[in-house]
PADO-276177 format. One record per residue (C-alpha): residue in three letters; x, y, z. Coordinates in steps of 0.1 Angstrom, whole numbers, plus 5000, padded with zeros to 4 digits. Layout:
{ala; {X; Y; Z}}
...
//
This chain:
{met; {4999; 4884; 4981}}
{leu; {5019; 4908; 5005}}
{val; {5017; 4945; 4995}}
{thr; {5049; 4961; 5010}}
{met; {5060; 4998; 5011}}
{pro; {5082; 5001; 4982}}
{glu; {5117; 5021; 4980}}
{met; {5109; 5061; 4970}}
{gly; {5147; 5072; 4970}}
{glu; {5180; 5071; 4985}}
{asp; {5175; 5093; 5015}}
{ile; {5138; 5080; 5023}}
{asn; {5135; 5054; 5049}}
{gly; {5097; 5052; 5050}}
{ala; {5064; 5072; 5046}}
{lys; {5030; 5082; 5062}}
{leu; {5001; 5061; 5047}}
{thr; {4977; 5095; 5041}}
{ser; {4945; 5072; 5027}}
{trp; {4933; 5039; 5018}}
{met; {4912; 5040; 4984}}
{lys; {4900; 5003; 4990}}
{lys; {4890; 4987; 5024}}
{val; {4890; 4950; 5035}}
{gly; {4868; 4930; 5014}}
{asp; {4870; 4952; 4984}}
{ser; {4882; 4936; 4949}}
{val; {4912; 4952; 4933}}
{gln; {4927; 4948; 4897}}
{tyr; {4961; 4947; 4889}}
{asp; {4977; 4983; 4889}}
{glu; {4946; 5000; 4907}}
{asp; {4954; 5028; 4931}}
{leu; {4955; 5009; 4965}}
{leu; {4968; 5037; 4989}}
{glu; {4985; 5070; 4988}}
{val; {5017; 5077; 5009}}
{thr; {5032; 5109; 5017}}
{ser; {5070; 5111; 5021}}
{asp; {5094; 5141; 5030}}
{lys; {5099; 5147; 4994}}
{ala; {5067; 5138; 4974}}
{val; {5033; 5120; 4975}}
{phe; {5028; 5085; 4961}}
{cys; {5002; 5060; 4952}}
{ile; {5006; 5023; 4955}}
{pro; {4990; 5002; 4931}}
{ala; {4977; 4967; 4933}}
{pro; {5003; 4941; 4925}}
{cys; {4976; 4915; 4915}}
{asn; {4941; 4910; 4910}}
{gly; {4919; 4897; 4941}}
{ile; {4905; 4909; 4970}}
{ile; {4920; 4928; 5001}}
{thr; {4921; 4904; 5034}}
{lys; {4937; 4923; 5058}}
{ile; {4951; 4959; 5061}}
{leu; {4980; 4963; 5086}}
{val; {4987; 4998; 5087}}
{cys; {4963; 5026; 5091}}
{glu; {4957; 5061; 5078}}
{asn; {4982; 5085; 5095}}
{glu; {5009; 5058; 5105}}
{thr; {5043; 5059; 5094}}
{ala; {5057; 5027; 5077}}
{pro; {5094; 5017; 5072}}
{ile; {5105; 5006; 5036}}
{asp; {5097; 4969; 5029}}
{ala; {5069; 4969; 5058}}
{val; {5037; 4950; 5050}}
{leu; {5008; 4973; 5044}}
{cys; {4982; 4950; 5035}}
{glu; {4975; 4911; 5019}}
{ile; {4956; 4903; 4990}}
{glu; {4941; 4871; 4982}}
{glu; {4950; 4867; 4945}}
{asp; {4921; 4857; 4918}}
{lys; {4927; 4820; 4909}}
//
């Protein structure tokens, strides 16, 4: 499953990824915080959309990503 940068408001086009709470190979549970992003207006935690294992991180800390950009990939539990 792909984890993407969510929409955060009308005037926000993207956000800076401030920190990963997990790394490649870590298991995650549904709704567990994966990463923290900062926009011009607020700080958001992005939760895991499923149970599984992080297989790839595509945006590094301190990088800015636009809305809908793929941030990481999770291999879902079967």
